[in-house]
C-alpha positions, 0 to 999 in steps of 0.5 A, a space after each residue: 107406181 109405188 109401194 105406197 098407196 097410189 092416188 086413186 088406187 086405195 086398196 093395193 094388196 101387199 105381202 106375198 103374191 100367190 101368182 108370183 111363183 119361184 120361176 117368175 120371181 127369178 126371171 124378174 130378179 135376173 132382168 133387173 140384176 142385168 139392168 142394174 149391173 148388180 145382184 138384185 133380189 125381191 124383198 117386198 111386193 105389192 099386187 096391182 092386178 085388181 086395177 089392170 088388164 094383166 097381172 101386175 105388181 111392184 116389187 123392190 129390193 129396198 132401194 130400187 123398185 120395178 113395175 112388171 106386167 105378166 102376160 099369159 096370152 099368145 100375143 103378150 109379147 106383141 102387146 108389150 112390144 107395142 107398148 114400149 114402142 109407143 112409150 118411146 114414140 111419146 118420149 122421142 117425138 113429144 119429149 114427155 117423161 116415161 118410165 125407164 124400160 128394163 125389158 121384155 122377158 120370155 118366161 115359162 107360160 108367158 111374157 114379162 114387161 119390166 119397167 122402172 117403178 115411179 114414186 107417185 105423189 098426191 095430185 093437187 091443182 099444180 099436178 093436175 095442171 101438169 097432166 093437162 100440159 103433158 097431154 097438150 105437148 103430145 098433141 103438138 106433134 103433127 102427123 101426115 094421116 089419121 092412123 099409124 103404119 103399124 097396128 097396136 093394142 087397146 088394153 088386151 084388144 087388137 087395134 087397127 091403125 090402118 090410115 083413113 082419109 078422113 077422121 070420121 071414116 077412121 073413127 067409124 071404121 077403125 074404132 067404133 065398128 071393130 069394138 062394136 063387133 067385139 062387144 056383140 061377140 062378148 054377149 054383154 051388149 043388148 041388140 037394141 044398143 048395138 042397133 043404136 051404134 049402127 044408126 050413129 055411124 052414117 051421122 058421124 060426118 056431121 057429128 065429128 065437127 070440123 076436120 082436125 089435122 092429125 096429131 099424135 095421140 096417147 090413145 088411152 089417155 085415162 087419168 090413171 095413165 099419167 103418173 104425177 111425181 115430184 119430178 113431173 108427169 110421167 106417161 104410161 100404157 099408151 096406144 099411140 096413133 095419129 088422130 083428133 086430139 079431142 078423143 084423148 081429152 075426152 078420156 081424161 074424165 071418162 070414168 073418174 071426175 077430173 078438176 078444171 085445172 087439168 083442162 086449164 093446163 092443157 089450154 096453157 099449151 093449146 086451145 080447146 074448141 068450145 064445141 069439144 064439150 058437146 062432142 066429148 061423149 061421142 069420143 068416149 063410145 069406143 072406150 065404153 064398148 071396150 069396157 062392156 066387152 071386157 068387163 061386162 054389162 056394168 058399163 052399159 049405163 055409161 054407153 047408153 047415156 052417151 049414145 042417147 046424146 047423138 041418136 
């Protein structure tokens, strides 16, 4: 996250941000001033809202930059608290790099999440390899059950993490079925496609492959949720729980191609089952259902192609 063009994000809108009104600006400045122990004022700004579920921006005083999200929903504070908790879990248990949290700030009409901004570098083979290795380090952390003792969020959507005894049951009951309902309720999912998802559910026990031990997951391991910097790979926007690590691997290139080096980097740390590549589109179904629900039918083609491999 930087004021310069980020890899994969070529059209950052710079200059005055219309929604960054004076009270909101003052709240960001006060939070950063308190954290830095000095007077900090916004001198430059870049709007990143086009690329996120929330209004968000990077702002700087010329020497120190911060990234912030602005949530206007009634549960924005809960969303941001879950995000910070997930970041801290990844840092403390897996030892991966996370941006420095500055704070969750209540403001008129909403809530702010303020974090250290990161100076991203263009990814080459070494950086891609480190993204894979970073994800593998997360997956080395073992859990006692599939799920988590607290619920969370997948983007703006609530995420039920209630533990289940098997991965197939967890994947069906906590991921596919809730997101199927959300997509149906959105009005963007054709009835025939919804029926295909329902037909898939009874077959999951066979489709999910061997029972994998529960591992710590990023939960939304799309490639843009890893920031490559000169100091290493940082992790952002998690939706953590314990589950089958293949679901994280499948999201790395769910929307954008990724080079083989990212998977090579993962396998430097831990092996990938050869059958993963046959199951990869199965693990992408919850993401595609969420995308249809939130962004509309433009994502239907991905969803139907993935379903077509298993129904």
